[in-house]
Backbone as CSV, one residue per row, in Angstrom:
resi,resn,N_x,N_y,N_z,CA_x,CA_y,CA_z,C_x,C_y,C_z
1,MET,0.823,-1.196,0.000,0.000,0.000,0.000,0.868,1.261,0.000
2,VAL,1.951,1.244,0.832,2.834,2.409,0.896,3.492,2.649,-0.455
3,GLY,3.906,1.583,-1.136,4.533,1.700,-2.448,3.596,2.320,-3.472
4,VAL,2.320,1.951,-3.407,1.325,2.500,-4.321,1.151,4.001,-4.075
5,LEU,1.079,4.402,-2.795,0.933,5.821,-2.467,2.156,6.622,-2.893
6,GLN,3.341,6.044,-2.706,4.559,6.738,-3.130,4.578,6.910,-4.644
7,HIS,4.167,5.865,-5.380,4.120,5.947,-6.843,3.117,7.010,-7.286
8,LEU,1.958,7.042,-6.637,0.936,8.029,-6.961,1.435,9.450,-6.691
9,ALA,2.077,9.650,-5.541,2.618,10.973,-5.197,3.678,11.399,-6.207
10,ARG,4.542,10.476,-6.606,5.591,10.783,-7.583,4.966,11.169,-8.925
11,THR,3.924,10.447,-9.340,3.245,10.735,-10.605,2.586,12.116,-10.573
12,VAL,1.916,12.439,-9.476,1.279,13.760,-9.330,2.335,14.858,-9.353
13,TRP,3.446,14.650,-8.644,4.524,15.643,-8.586,5.110,15.887,-9.972
14,GLN,5.331,14.798,-10.736,5.873,14.934,-12.095,4.880,15.664,-13.001
15,GLY,3.589,15.363,-12.848,2.568,16.059,-13.633,2.530,17.538,-13.303
16,ALA,2.640,17.867,-12.026,2.688,19.274,-11.616,3.908,19.954,-12.215
17,GLY,5.009,19.239,-12.301,6.224,19.787,-12.899,6.035,20.147,-14.357
18,ARG,5.264,19.329,-15.081,4.993,19.632,-16.489,4.130,20.889,-16.636
19,LEU,3.230,21.083,-15.688,2.336,22.245,-15.743,3.033,23.548,-15.364
20,THR,4.065,23.470,-14.565,4.719,24.685,-14.060,6.008,25.018,-14.790
21,THR,6.367,24.266,-15.827,7.609,24.481,-16.556,7.682,25.921,-17.047
22,PRO,8.787,26.613,-16.976,10.124,26.131,-16.682,10.427,26.020,-15.190
23,LEU,9.546,26.481,-14.336,9.771,26.333,-12.906,9.350,24.942,-12.460
24,LEU,9.728,24.590,-11.254,9.335,23.320,-10.662,8.345,23.581,-9.533
25,PRO,7.529,22.599,-9.175,6.619,22.794,-8.040,7.360,23.242,-6.777
26,ASP,8.593,22.760,-6.609,9.386,23.133,-5.442,9.640,24.637,-5.388
27,ASP,9.767,25.271,-6.552,9.972,26.717,-6.587,8.763,27.453,-6.006
28,PHE,7.571,26.945,-6.249,6.360,27.564,-5.707,6.246,27.309,-4.209
29,LEU,6.669,26.118,-3.776,6.667,25.834,-2.334,7.574,26.817,-1.596
30,ALA,8.711,27.137,-2.194,9.657,28.062,-1.564,9.069,29.462,-1.424
31,VAL,8.164,29.835,-2.313,7.513,31.141,-2.202,6.569,31.155,-1.010
32,VAL,5.854,30.045,-0.797,4.918,29.940,0.320,5.678,29.901,1.639
33,ASP,6.688,29.025,1.722,7.519,28.905,2.927,8.883,28.382,2.503
34,PRO,9.951,29.154,2.652,11.280,28.724,2.216,11.729,27.393,2.837
35,LEU,11.217,27.048,4.004,11.618,25.803,4.641,11.015,24.578,3.963
36,TRP,10.038,24.765,3.111,9.428,23.648,2.393,10.244,23.240,1.172
37,SER,11.150,24.068,0.736,11.896,23.807,-0.493,12.978,22.747,-0.275
38,ALA,12.993,21.754,-1.152,14.072,20.761,-1.136,15.209,21.218,-2.041
39,ARG,14.900,22.093,-2.977,15.892,22.545,-3.943,16.784,23.654,-3.418
40,TRP,16.230,24.513,-2.567,16.965,25.657,-2.025,16.912,25.575,-0.499
41,PRO,17.775,24.768,0.118,17.700,24.569,1.576,17.778,25.875,2.358
42,ALA,16.950,25.957,3.377,16.887,27.157,4.210,16.626,26.751,5.652
43,GLY,16.842,27.696,6.546,16.556,27.481,7.955,15.988,28.753,8.559
44,ARG,15.253,28.592,9.638,14.634,29.739,10.315,15.252,29.890,11.699
45,LEU,15.580,31.122,12.081,16.179,31.384,13.388,15.142,31.195,14.494
46,GLU,15.479,30.323,15.446,14.588,30.089,16.583,15.110,30.711,17.870
47,VAL,16.431,30.867,17.969,17.042,31.465,19.159,18.185,32.364,18.696
48,VAL,18.260,33.563,19.253,19.385,34.479,19.042,19.872,34.850,20.440
49,ARG,21.062,34.372,20.818,21.557,34.554,22.183,22.956,35.187,22.163
50,ALA,23.069,36.396,22.716,24.374,37.062,22.812,25.240,36.309,23.811
51,GLU,26.460,35.962,23.400,27.401,35.259,24.268,28.425,36.225,24.859
52,THR,28.935,37.115,24.016,29.870,38.167,24.437,29.480,39.428,23.675
53,ALA,30.266,40.486,23.825,29.956,41.732,23.119,30.014,41.564,21.605
54,ASP,30.822,40.614,21.119,30.939,40.459,19.674,30.604,39.056,19.166
55,ALA,30.037,38.200,19.998,29.687,36.841,19.568,28.246,36.506,19.952
56,THR,27.550,35.852,19.030,26.152,35.484,19.216,25.942,34.047,18.764
57,THR,25.185,33.296,19.548,24.812,31.945,19.153,23.441,32.003,18.496
58,LEU,23.340,31.374,17.340,22.100,31.307,16.587,21.647,29.855,16.530
59,VAL,20.412,29.599,16.933,19.829,28.263,16.797,18.903,28.314,15.598
60,VAL,19.155,27.419,14.648,18.452,27.412,13.375,17.658,26.112,13.239
61,ARG,16.408,26.217,12.812,15.630,25.027,12.452,15.678,24.917,10.939
62,ALA,16.299,23.843,10.469,16.465,23.641,9.035,15.185,23.112,8.405
63,GLY,14.982,23.462,7.150,13.848,22.973,6.386,14.125,21.619,5.775
64,ARG,13.197,21.148,4.959,13.265,19.785,4.446,14.375,19.566,3.434
65,GLY,14.907,20.597,2.826,15.943,20.414,1.824,17.345,20.259,2.377
66,TRP,17.522,20.466,3.677,18.858,20.413,4.262,19.178,18.992,4.686
67,SER,20.392,18.544,4.417,20.774,17.145,4.647,21.049,16.810,6.109
68,GLY,21.229,17.800,6.962,21.529,17.533,8.365,23.010,17.321,8.597
69,HIS,23.372,17.185,9.876,24.770,16.968,10.231,24.882,15.696,11.059
70,ARG,26.115,15.149,11.128,26.308,13.908,11.869,27.127,14.082,13.132
71,ALA,27.772,15.243,13.301,28.619,15.414,14.473,28.908,16.888,14.734
72,VAL,29.175,17.194,16.008,29.654,18.521,16.394,30.997,18.744,15.706
73,GLY,31.232,19.953,15.226,32.509,20.273,14.600,32.424,20.333,13.088
74,GLN,31.379,19.747,12.509,31.208,19.935,11.078,30.823,21.393,10.844
75,TYR,30.845,21.820,9.600,30.520,23.210,9.337,29.493,23.318,8.222
76,VAL,28.803,24.458,8.220,27.709,24.677,7.274,27.848,26.063,6.644
77,PRO,27.734,26.155,5.318,27.648,27.467,4.681,26.289,28.097,4.993
78,VAL,26.303,29.355,5.390,25.085,30.080,5.732,25.003,31.314,4.836
79,GLY,23.863,31.471,4.172,23.639,32.626,3.311,22.661,33.585,3.969
80,VAL,23.036,34.844,4.039,22.177,35.860,4.651,22.004,37.014,3.667
81,GLY,20.768,37.463,3.517,20.480,38.577,2.618,20.764,39.910,3.297
82,ILE,21.628,40.694,2.658,21.971,42.023,3.167,21.885,42.996,1.999
83,ASP,21.038,43.988,2.111,20.856,45.006,1.070,20.604,44.387,-0.309
84,GLY,19.799,43.343,-0.338,19.406,42.727,-1.601,20.384,41.722,-2.176
85,ALA,21.502,41.488,-1.508,22.487,40.514,-2.000,22.650,39.392,-0.979
86,LEU,22.867,38.184,-1.473,23.069,37.030,-0.600,24.555,36.880,-0.311
87,HIS,24.923,36.926,0.969,26.317,36.788,1.387,26.475,35.449,2.092
88,TRP,27.475,34.663,1.670,27.699,33.336,2.239,28.931,33.344,3.137
89,ARG,28.798,32.732,4.306,29.918,32.504,5.215,29.751,31.099,5.790
90,THR,30.836,30.536,6.277,30.818,29.177,6.799,31.042,29.203,8.303
91,TYR,30.233,28.430,9.048,30.302,28.409,10.511,30.276,26.974,11.028
92,SER,30.999,26.757,12.125,31.028,25.444,12.773,29.720,25.191,13.511
93,ILE,29.223,23.975,13.385,28.019,23.559,14.102,28.438,23.187,15.518
94,THR,27.738,23.726,16.519,28.157,23.547,17.908,27.220,22.655,18.720
95,THR,26.227,22.064,18.084,25.308,21.175,18.805,25.305,19.804,18.147
96,PRO,25.151,18.754,18.958,25.093,17.415,18.369,23.772,17.201,17.635
97,PRO,23.763,16.313,16.645,22.502,16.037,15.962,21.524,15.360,16.918
98,ASP,20.254,15.772,16.864,19.263,15.168,17.763,17.990,14.753,17.029
99,GLY,18.011,14.840,15.698,16.860,14.432,14.909,15.783,15.493,14.768
100,SER,15.957,16.650,15.415,14.925,17.698,15.380,15.074,18.633,14.176
101,GLY,16.221,18.570,13.495,16.484,19.512,12.414,17.040,20.831,12.907
102,ARG,17.263,20.930,14.222,17.823,22.155,14.799,19.332,21.997,14.977
103,PHE,20.039,23.104,14.812,21.470,23.139,15.087,21.840,24.557,15.483
104,ALA,23.001,24.687,16.120,23.463,26.007,16.557,24.809,26.328,15.930
105,ILE,25.011,27.606,15.670,26.309,28.132,15.253,26.580,29.345,16.133
106,THR,27.853,29.650,16.336,28.225,30.856,17.070,29.005,31.753,16.120
107,VAL,28.546,32.985,15.990,29.108,33.936,15.036,29.806,35.048,15.809
108,ARG,31.060,35.303,15.461,31.778,36.443,16.030,31.807,37.538,14.983
109,ALA,31.380,38.723,15.371,31.363,39.862,14.449,32.792,40.285,14.142
110,VAL,33.177,40.202,12.895,34.505,40.614,12.456,34.440,42.105,12.128
111,PRO,35.322,42.917,12.743,35.317,44.345,12.410,35.480,44.533,10.903
112,ASP,34.734,45.448,10.342,34.755,45.736,8.907,34.189,44.606,8.054
113,GLY,33.562,43.604,8.677,32.949,42.523,7.917,31.554,42.916,7.446
114,GLN,30.999,42.117,6.543,29.640,42.359,6.079,28.675,41.382,6.723
115,ALA,28.923,40.099,6.542,27.969,39.084,6.999,28.025,38.864,8.508
116,SER,29.222,38.770,9.077,29.297,38.428,10.502,28.705,39.499,11.418
117,PRO,28.930,40.802,11.199,28.256,41.780,12.066,26.730,41.718,11.933
118,HIS,26.259,41.450,10.724,24.819,41.342,10.523,24.271,40.142,11.302
119,LEU,24.936,38.987,11.185,24.476,37.789,11.888,24.622,37.927,13.405
120,ALA,25.682,38.569,13.854,25.930,38.676,15.292,25.058,39.731,15.979
121,HIS,24.667,40.782,15.251,23.991,41.897,15.925,22.643,42.320,15.341
122,ARG,22.335,41.935,14.094,21.134,42.493,13.478,20.069,41.476,13.067
123,VAL,20.365,40.180,13.075,19.323,39.208,12.703,18.266,39.139,13.795
124,ARG,17.078,38.719,13.412,15.945,38.647,14.335,15.340,37.252,14.326
125,LEU,14.678,36.919,15.411,13.961,35.650,15.482,13.018,35.524,14.294
126,GLY,12.948,34.338,13.736,12.061,34.094,12.613,12.658,34.404,11.257
127,GLU,13.823,35.049,11.230,14.463,35.361,9.959,14.893,34.061,9.278
128,THR,14.838,34.058,7.943,15.218,32.882,7.168,16.631,33.053,6.630
129,LEU,17.434,32.001,6.778,18.791,31.959,6.247,18.869,30.846,5.217
130,ARG,19.679,31.013,4.203,19.937,29.932,3.250,21.012,29.022,3.838
131,LEU,20.954,27.747,3.535,21.903,26.765,4.071,22.542,25.972,2.949
132,GLY,23.843,25.768,3.066,24.548,24.903,2.136,24.701,23.517,2.744
133,PRO,25.334,22.610,2.013,25.512,21.251,2.532,26.556,21.207,3.655
134,VAL,26.308,20.355,4.630,27.238,20.185,5.742,28.543,19.598,5.210
135,GLN,29.649,20.074,5.776,30.966,19.618,5.349,31.847,19.404,6.568
136,GLY,32.973,18.742,6.368,33.999,18.650,7.394,34.046,17.336,8.143
137,ASP,35.277,16.937,8.468,35.526,15.710,9.213,36.305,15.957,10.498
138,PHE,36.416,17.221,10.928,37.134,17.545,12.158,36.181,17.341,13.330
139,VAL,35.961,16.078,13.666,34.986,15.717,14.693,35.632,14.769,15.692
140,LEU,35.073,14.732,16.895,35.548,13.788,17.903,35.066,12.390,17.564
141,PRO,35.885,11.384,17.896,35.383,10.016,17.728,34.305,9.763,18.771
142,GLY,33.383,8.877,18.493,32.354,8.578,19.487,32.647,7.239,20.143
143,PRO,32.447,7.100,21.405,32.203,8.147,22.389,33.473,8.955,22.646
144,PRO,33.324,10.170,23.145,34.523,10.998,23.369,35.387,10.394,24.469
145,PRO,36.696,10.588,24.369,37.592,10.041,25.397,37.392,10.734,26.748
146,ALA,37.717,10.018,27.818,37.574,10.574,29.174,38.648,11.617,29.457
147,ARG,39.789,11.510,28.824,40.873,12.486,28.993,41.075,13.188,27.655
148,LEU,41.047,14.519,27.702,41.055,15.285,26.472,41.848,16.567,26.662
149,LEU,42.764,16.849,25.747,43.490,18.114,25.737,43.217,18.767,24.392
150,LEU,42.733,19.989,24.426,42.347,20.704,23.221,43.163,21.984,23.111
151,LEU,43.830,22.176,21.981,44.641,23.368,21.735,44.062,24.104,20.540
152,THR,43.842,25.411,20.681,43.253,26.183,19.597,43.953,27.517,19.426
153,GLY,43.692,28.136,18.307,44.181,29.477,18.041,43.220,30.179,17.114
154,GLY,43.071,31.485,17.312,42.208,32.279,16.437,40.764,31.833,16.497
155,ILE,40.146,31.657,15.322,38.738,31.294,15.272,38.510,29.811,15.529
156,GLY,39.569,29.034,15.708,39.443,27.595,15.897,38.800,27.171,17.195
157,ILE,38.453,28.108,18.044,37.899,27.739,19.340,36.447,27.257,19.265
158,THR,35.698,27.671,18.274,34.268,27.369,18.237,33.980,25.866,18.285
159,PRO,34.536,25.045,17.410,34.223,23.615,17.515,34.806,22.981,18.778
160,VAL,35.925,23.491,19.262,36.580,22.899,20.429,35.750,23.100,21.697
161,VAL,35.115,24.255,21.846,34.224,24.465,22.992,33.080,23.454,22.933
162,ALA,32.566,23.200,21.741,31.493,22.212,21.585,31.996,20.807,21.904
163,TYR,33.238,20.481,21.540,33.801,19.158,21.869,33.886,18.982,23.375
164,ALA,34.374,20.017,24.066,34.517,19.934,25.521,33.149,19.737,26.185
165,ALA,32.130,20.437,25.687,30.778,20.268,26.242,30.273,18.862,25.993
166,ARG,30.553,18.315,24.821,30.124,16.947,24.510,30.816,15.950,25.436
167,ALA,32.117,16.124,25.662,32.849,15.226,26.554,32.303,15.314,27.976
168,ARG,31.973,16.513,28.417,31.424,16.681,29.767,30.066,16.001,29.899
169,ARG,29.219,16.127,28.889,27.918,15.443,28.924,28.092,13.930,28.958
170,ALA,29.083,13.438,28.229,29.287,11.990,28.149,29.856,11.411,29.435
171,HIS,30.731,12.151,30.131,31.455,11.602,31.286,31.085,12.230,32.612
172,GLY,30.298,13.286,32.594,29.936,13.950,33.842,31.067,14.825,34.344
173,PRO,30.830,15.476,35.478,31.864,16.364,36.029,33.031,15.548,36.581
174,PRO,34.184,16.195,36.822,35.311,15.480,37.420,34.873,14.779,38.689
175,PRO,35.393,13.617,39.044,36.553,12.956,38.449,36.223,12.076,37.257
176,GLY,34.983,12.111,36.735,34.615,11.279,35.596,35.391,11.608,34.335
177,HIS,35.844,12.829,34.210,36.619,13.184,33.027,37.673,14.217,33.392
178,ARG,38.609,14.361,32.521,39.621,15.401,32.613,39.736,16.021,31.236
179,ALA,39.341,17.275,31.148,39.445,17.978,29.873,40.154,19.296,30.117
180,GLY,41.076,19.608,29.251,41.774,20.876,29.344,41.769,21.555,27.998
181,ALA,41.733,22.880,28.018,41.751,23.638,26.770,42.678,24.822,26.928
182,GLN,43.472,25.056,25.916,44.333,26.230,25.845,44.026,26.932,24.533
183,HIS,43.832,28.243,24.618,43.491,29.003,23.427,44.425,30.192,23.279
184,ALA,44.969,30.367,22.085,45.816,31.511,21.785,45.002,32.496,20.948
185,GLY,44.820,33.699,21.475,44.065,34.720,20.751,44.787,36.056,20.831
186,ARG,44.292,37.008,20.074,44.933,38.333,20.045,44.660,39.151,21.298
187,ARG,43.456,38.957,21.877,43.096,39.755,23.055,42.679,38.825,24.196
188,PRO,43.198,39.064,25.389,42.803,38.227,26.528,41.374,38.539,26.959
189,GLY,40.755,37.596,27.634,39.453,37.830,28.238,38.272,37.695,27.299
190,ARG,38.464,37.170,26.111,37.354,37.056,25.171,36.680,35.693,25.236
191,LEU,37.258,34.763,25.965,36.716,33.413,26.022,35.616,33.332,27.072
192,ARG,34.453,32.839,26.664,33.354,32.640,27.604,33.340,31.180,27.997
193,ARG,33.336,30.894,29.291,33.366,29.504,29.763,31.999,29.023,30.125
């Protein structure tokens, strides 16, 4: 029965495609709600949380066209519309996959930047962002080790903070685990613990 319904749905979808040529039915779905589009993956901001004066965590609910992520530390291209143009930047995913389609990124506003100051200080709840395919293999093995030393520099701290949080969730507070992190940055006092 399920196979018959899938075949029927596929036939209807293909017929709709013939009627809407040169556009596809998916293009019309994206007009109604960008999260419905499988062709142009998008996500909607559900949480905007200031972490420091120049860093903000954004929780995004991805639409049906986004492939999802498999681990903390992978990264996703994010497209944001600014003054009529789409600007793409890549950010590390800081939350583990949970099947909800939600993920978080932390954006630091780069002085003289275009996209990062907009994402860190001017986006609003409910705003839609374009999403690219998840990339990257810089991830912790599962389960995370009980003893962990993490060394970072510059912008490399974002996935490492997420790794440390994952290790803490897996092993509990000391003495269940030992995790250490050292970060080299240009200005002291910018790290939020």
